[in-house]
N, C-alpha and C positions, 0 to 999 in steps of 0.2 A: 195445836198441830204445828203452826208456824214457830212457836216458841221452842218446841222440841227440836225442830230442824236447826234452829239457830244454836241451841245448846250443843247438839251433836257436831255441828260445824266448828264451833269455838273449841270444843274439846279435842277435835282432830287437829286443829291448828296448834293448840298447845302441845299435843303429842308430837307433832312434826317438829316443832321448835325444840322440844326436849331431846329428840333423837338426833337432830342435825347439829346440835351445838357441841363444842368441845373437840378434843383431838382423838376421841375414841374411834377406833376403826381407821387408823391412819392409812393414807394412800401409799402407793408405791413411790411417789415422789419424795417421800420423807425417809430418812435413814440410809443405811448402806446399800440396801437393795435398789433404791432409787438412783444412787450414785453409780452403781454397777450398771444398771439399765441405761443410764445416760451415756456412760463410757462406751458401752457396746453399740449404741446408736451412733455415737460420734465416730467410732471405728468403721462402722458400715458406711457412713456418709463419706468419710475420707477415701475408702476403697472404691466406692461408687464414683466419686469425683475423679480419682486417679484413672479409673477405667475409661471414663468419658474423655479425659485429657489425652489419653493414649490413642483413642479412636480419632480424635481431632488431629493429633500430630501425624498419624498415619495418613489421614485424608489430605493434610497439607503437603506431606511428602509426595504423595501421588500427584497432587495438583502441580507441584513444582517440577516434577519429571515431565508431565504433560506440557507445561509451559516451556520448558527447555527444548523439548522436541519441536514444538510449534515455532519457537524462535529460530531453531536450526533450519527448519523448512522454509521459513520466511527469508532468512539470509541466503539460502541457496536460490530461491526464486528471484530475489533482488539481484544476485550476482548474475544469474542467467539472463534476466531482463536487461541488465546494464551491458552485457556483452553483445546482445543482439542489436543494440542501437548504433 
């Protein structure tokens, strides 16, 4: 009984080795399809990064406007405070 189990196990291991070796059934990473897929992924990544950068630039622009407004208000308050002394 035990020897039959060992035989089955060893034959399945040999079968697995036989099917997993070699370049048969090449993956998408090989050949022109893989290159095209990589190019599409890179294009998407660049577009995604450009979108994020634009959002950050917009946020910085808004923050700069807010900062300028606060500086203006501060200058007015300082001027008003200096004239009351």
